[in-house]
matplotlib code that plots the C-alpha trace (Angstrom):
import matplotlib.pyplot as plt

x = [-16.9, -13.5, -11.5, -7.8, -5.8, -4.9, -1.2, -2.1, -4.0, -2.7, -4.1, -1.9, 1.3, 0.2, -0.4, 2.9, 4.9, 3.1, 3.7, 7.4, 7.6, 5.8, 8.1, 11.1, 9.7, 8.9, 12.4, 14.1, 15.7, 14.3, 15.1, 18.4, 20.4, 20.2, 16.4, 15.0, 12.8, 9.6, 10.4, 11.1, 7.8, 5.8, 7.5, 6.8, 3.1, 2.9, 4.6, 2.1, -0.9, 0.7, 1.0, -2.4, -4.7, -3.7, -3.8, -7.3, -8.5, -7.0, -8.8, -12.1, -11.9, -11.0, -13.8, -16.3, -15.3, -15.5, -18.9, -20.3, -19.0, -20.6, -24.0]
y = [20.2, 20.1, 16.9, 17.0, 14.6, 11.4, 12.3, 15.4, 13.5, 12.3, 8.8, 8.5, 9.2, 6.9, 4.2, 4.8, 4.6, 1.4, -0.1, 0.7, -0.9, -3.9, -4.3, -4.0, -6.7, -9.0, -8.6, -9.3, -5.9, -5.2, -8.7, -9.2, -12.2, -13.8, -14.1, -17.6, -19.1, -18.6, -14.9, -14.5, -16.2, -14.0, -10.8, -11.9, -12.5, -9.2, -7.4, -8.8, -7.8, -4.4, -3.7, -5.0, -3.4, 0.2, -0.1, -1.6, 1.1, 3.9, 2.6, 2.2, 5.6, 7.4, 5.6, 6.4, 10.1, 10.4, 8.7, 11.1, 14.1, 12.9, 12.5]
z = [-5.9, -7.5, -7.3, -7.1, -9.3, -7.5, -7.2, -5.2, -2.5, 0.9, 0.2, -2.8, -0.8, 2.1, -0.4, -2.2, 1.0, 2.2, -1.3, -1.0, 2.5, 1.2, -1.7, 0.6, 2.9, 0.0, -1.6, 1.8, 2.1, 5.5, 6.9, 8.7, 7.4, 10.9, 10.9, 10.9, 8.2, 10.2, 10.7, 7.0, 6.1, 8.4, 7.1, 3.5, 4.2, 6.2, 3.3, 0.8, 3.0, 3.7, 0.0, -1.1, 1.4, 1.0, -2.8, -2.7, -0.3, -2.4, -5.5, -3.7, -2.1, -5.3, -7.2, -4.4, -4.4, -8.2, -8.3, -5.7, -7.7, -10.9, -9.3]

ax = plt.figure().add_subplot(projection="3d")
ax.plot(x, y, z, "-o")
ax.set_aspect("equal")
plt.show()
């Protein structure tokens, strides 16, 4: 079985896009100025979760795939 490099996989691009959205949310780019403090806090927390979960999933899946290929 031949493994493609990570940058050629769909998971890489899904992770990249979700990271970009998370960063935009954390930096406040996607929050309108009129939003209340509670909304800003919720979006910030959601942005952090959105950026962490796909990255961890990507790392896990690539490691699992490579370990199956080595065996």
